[in-house]
C-alpha positions in Angstrom: -3.1 1.6 -24.5 -6.7 2.7 -23.7 -9.8 2.6 -25.9 -12.9 4.2 -24.6 -11.5 4.2 -21.2 -10.6 0.5 -21.1 -6.9 -0.1 -20.4 -4.8 -2.9 -21.9 -1.7 -1.7 -19.9 -1.9 -0.6 -16.4 1.5 0.8 -15.3 1.4 4.6 -15.7 4.9 4.6 -17.3 3.7 2.2 -20.0 0.9 4.4 -21.2 1.2 7.0 -23.8 -0.2 10.4 -23.0 -3.2 9.9 -25.3 -4.0 6.6 -23.7 -3.8 8.1 -20.2 -6.1 11.0 -21.4 -8.6 8.5 -22.9 -8.7 6.5 -19.7 -9.1 9.7 -17.6 -11.9 11.0 -19.8 -13.9 7.8 -20.3 -13.5 5.7 -17.1 -16.5 6.9 -15.0 -14.4 7.0 -11.8 -10.6 6.7 -12.5 -8.5 5.3 -9.6 -4.8 5.4 -9.3 -3.1 2.8 -7.1 0.2 3.7 -5.6 2.5 1.0 -4.2 5.0 1.7 -1.5 7.8 -0.7 -0.5 11.4 -0.7 0.6 14.9 -1.9 -0.2 16.2 -3.4 3.1 17.6 -6.6 4.6 15.2 -9.5 4.8 17.2 -11.9 6.9 19.3 -14.4 4.9 16.7 -16.0 2.5 14.6 -13.2 1.0 15.7 -10.5 -1.4 16.5 -6.9 -0.4 13.7 -5.7 -2.6 11.2 -8.1 -1.1 8.7 -5.4 -0.1 8.9 -3.4 -3.3 8.8 -6.4 -5.7 5.8 -7.8 -3.8 3.8 -4.5 -3.7 4.5 -3.9 -7.4 3.1 -7.2 -8.4 0.2 -6.9 -6.0 -0.9 -3.4 -7.2 -0.6 -4.5 -10.9 -2.8 -7.6 -10.2 -5.5 -5.3 -8.7 -5.2 -2.7 -11.4 -5.8 -5.3 -14.1 -9.0 -6.4 -12.3 -10.4 -2.9 -11.7 -9.3 -0.9 -14.9 -7.0 1.2 -12.6 -3.7 2.9 -13.3 -0.9 1.8 -11.0 2.5 3.1 -10.3 5.4 2.4 -7.9 7.1 5.8 -7.6 10.1 4.6 -5.5 11.9 1.4 -4.7 13.3 2.5 -1.3 11.3 3.5 1.7 11.8 4.6 5.3 14.1 1.9 6.8 16.7 3.5 9.2 16.1 0.7 11.7 17.5 -1.8 9.3 20.7 0.1 8.5 23.1 -2.1 10.6 22.3 -4.9 8.1 24.0 -4.6 4.7 22.2 -3.7 1.6 19.5 -1.5 3.2 18.7 1.8 1.5 16.7 4.3 3.4 15.1 7.7 2.8 14.5 10.2 5.5 10.8 10.5 6.5 10.7 13.9 4.8 11.9 12.5 1.5 9.4 9.7 1.4 6.6 12.0 2.5 7.4 14.4 -0.3 7.7 11.6 -2.9 4.2 10.5 -2.0 2.7 14.0 -1.9 4.4 15.1 -5.2 3.1 12.0 -6.9 -0.4 12.6 -5.8 -0.3 16.3 -6.5 1.0 15.7 -10.0 -1.8 13.3 -10.9 -4.4 15.4 -9.0 -3.4 18.3 -11.3 -4.4 16.2 -14.3 -7.8 15.4 -12.8 -7.5 12.2 -10.8 -9.8 12.3 -7.8 -9.4 8.8 -6.3 -6.1 7.4 -5.0 -5.4 4.1 -3.2 -2.1 3.8 -1.3 -0.8 0.3 -0.6 2.1 -0.2 1.7 4.2 -3.4 2.1 6.7 -2.1 4.7 5.8 -1.3 8.3 8.3 1.5 8.6 6.3 3.5 5.9 2.9 3.2 7.6 2.8 6.4 9.6 4.3 8.4 6.7 1.8 7.0 4.3 -1.1 7.9 6.5 0.2 11.4 7.0 0.6 11.8 3.2 -3.1 10.7 2.8 -4.2 13.2 5.4 -2.3 16.1 3.8 -3.3 15.3 0.3 -7.0 15.1 1.1 -6.9 18.5 2.6 -4.4 20.3 0.3 -5.2 18.7 -3.1 -8.9 18.0 -2.6 -8.6 14.4 -3.6 -9.9 11.2 -2.0 -7.1 9.0 -0.6 -7.7 5.5 0.7 -5.3 3.4 2.7 -7.4 0.1 2.9 -6.4 -3.0 4.9 -8.1 -6.3 5.1 -9.8 -8.7 5.2 -9.6 -9.2 8.9 -12.5 -11.6 9.6 -11.8 -14.6 7.4 -10.6 -17.9 8.8 -7.2 -17.4 7.1 -6.7 -13.8 8.2 -7.6 -14.8 11.8 -5.0 -17.7 11.7 -2.3 -15.3 10.4 -3.2 -12.7 13.0 -3.0 -15.2 15.8 0.5 -16.3 14.6 1.6 -12.6 14.4 0.5 -12.1 18.0 2.0 -15.4 19.4 5.2 -15.6 17.4 5.9 -11.9 16.4 5.5 -12.8 12.7 6.4 -9.4 11.4 9.5 -9.5 9.1 11.1 -12.3 7.1 8.9 -14.7 8.9 6.8 -17.6 7.7 4.0 -15.3 6.6 6.2 -13.0 4.5 8.1 -16.0 3.1 4.9 -17.6 2.0 4.0 -14.3 0.2 7.5 -14.4 -1.4 7.0 -18.0 -2.6 3.8 -16.8 -4.3 5.1 -13.6 -6.0 8.8 -14.3 -6.7 9.8 -17.9 -5.8 12.9 -17.6 -8.0 14.4 -15.0 -5.6 13.8 -17.0 -2.4 16.8 -18.9 -1.1 15.4 -21.4 1.3 18.6 -23.4 1.4 20.1 -20.6 3.5 17.8 -21.6 6.3 19.1 -25.2 6.6 20.7 -24.5 10.0 18.0 -22.1 11.2 17.9 -21.2 14.9 15.7 -18.7 16.7 17.5 -15.4 16.2 15.7 -13.3 18.7 17.5 -11.0 21.1 14.3 -10.0 23.0 14.5 -10.8 26.7 12.4 -13.6 28.1 10.4 -11.2 30.4 9.1 -9.5 27.3 8.6 -12.7 25.2 6.2 -13.8 28.0 3.8 -11.1 26.8 3.5 -12.8 23.3 0.5 -14.8 24.4 -2.9 -13.8 23.1 -4.5 -16.3 25.6 -3.5 -14.1 28.5 -6.4 -12.2 30.1 -4.3 -9.0 30.1 -3.0 -9.5 26.5 -4.5 -6.2 25.3 -2.4 -4.3 27.9 0.8 -6.3 27.9 1.1 -6.4 24.1 1.3 -2.6 24.1 3.9 -2.7 26.9 5.8 -5.2 24.7 5.7 -2.8 21.7 6.8 0.1 23.8 9.7 -1.8 25.3 11.5 -3.6 22.4 14.5 -1.9 20.9 14.1 0.7 18.1 16.4 -1.0 15.7 16.5 -4.4 14.1 19.9 -5.3 15.5 18.5 -4.8 19.0 15.8 -7.4 18.3 17.4 -10.1 16.1 20.8 -11.6 15.2 19.8 -12.3 11.6 17.3 -9.6 10.7 14.2 -11.9 11.1 11.5 -10.3 13.3 9.9 -13.6 14.4 10.4 -16.4 16.8 9.0 -19.2 14.7 10.6 -21.1 11.9 10.3 -19.5 8.4 10.9 -22.9 6.9 7.2 -23.6 7.7 6.2 -21.2 4.9 4.5 -22.7 1.8 3.6 -21.4 -1.6 0.1 -22.7 -1.0 -0.4 -20.4 1.9 1.1 -17.5 -0.1 -1.3 -18.2 -2.9 -4.3 -18.2 -0.6 -3.3 -15.0 1.2 -2.6 -13.2 -2.0 -6.0 -14.3 -3.6 -7.9 -13.2 -0.5 -6.3 -9.8 -0.2 -6.5 -9.1 -3.9 -10.2 -9.9 -4.0 -10.7 -7.6 -1.0 -9.1 -4.7 -2.7 -10.8 -5.4 -6.0 -14.2 -5.3 -4.2 -13.1 -2.2 -2.3 -12.2 -0.2 -5.5 -15.2 -1.4 -7.5 -17.6 -0.4 -4.7 -15.9 3.0 -4.3 -16.1 3.7 -8.0 -19.9 3.5 -7.9 -20.1 6.5 -5.6 -20.1 10.1 -6.8 -17.3 12.5 -5.9 -18.5 14.1 -2.6 -18.9 17.9 -2.6 -15.8 18.5 -0.4 -13.6 17.1 -3.3 -15.3 18.7 -6.3 -13.3 21.3 -8.2 -15.1 24.7 -7.9 -15.7 26.4 -11.3 -14.7 30.0 -11.7 -18.3 30.9 -11.7 -18.3 30.2 -8.0 -20.8 27.4 -8.0 -19.1 24.0 -7.2 -22.2 22.1 -8.3 -23.0 23.8 -11.6 -21.7 21.1 -13.9 -22.5 18.3 -11.6 -26.2 19.3 -11.3 -26.9 21.1 -14.5 -24.3 20.0 -17.1 -23.9 22.7 -19.8 -27.2 24.4 -18.6 -25.5 26.0 -15.6 -27.2 29.4 -16.1 -24.3 31.3 -17.7 -25.5 30.7 -21.2 -22.4 29.0 -22.2 -20.4 32.2 -22.0 -19.2 32.0 -18.4 -15.7 31.0 -17.3 -17.1 27.7 -15.9 -17.1 26.3 -19.4 -13.4 27.0 -19.7 -12.6 25.1 -16.5 -9.8 22.6 -17.1 -11.6 19.8 -15.3 -15.0 20.3 -17.1 -17.6 18.6 -15.0 -15.1 17.8 -12.3 
């Protein structure tokens, strides 16, 4: 429900239409947070829905702290590179792009101007950014794809591990997140006999060394040279050469708290800003600023079509 714009539920599908309308009319700068994940193999110890379960819990946590509406329009994502491992469900890139665009377009039609897209699966990243670019231009809405923080001690430590050990997928980092968000679904016992599963040749693994003076260059050569599909890279589905058994719930708690606070601060800061002219709805009177600057005293005497505009003061 929503009273005077203050939500007590945050999932879009849990709100009644009057509650959504109350929030939209009374929150000074309504924000919709859209989570994007995947259904795909996550080695032997993490659930197939790891990305979608995680992003759903994350965006709901942020929505509660920012009075935002959140939704998770699809469980699957773009995962063709994982298809040789059982349980993976993938959309085409066109399907995922259209799901995101249609979701934004629908809510933009009802007057939402601020959207935040949060992605928990690397395969979706370029599609998400394209959706944001298209939506901004075609639907005249602001779309953010924030990431961070990048300069804290914890984030620097995680980044260094990603560079040195290819901590990308089903790794210690992701396992720590899982132990924070859904420990009941993590089967660490399956890792009892863990061995490094990589199929990446040694001459490429040599590039995974951020201490090299030429690391900036060779890391890009590494990315260009590894196989396009998961089964080209790993025997088990784990994109990482370090032991996921080193994951801890404490690290997951710390990472989640840091990233959640970053996004809460991001949204609260963004909400203080007015809608820029490029994203304001133009009234039929032809003056995009008439209500923004003059309210009801826009010069038409209350008789012009601008007073019938569906979005009022935009």
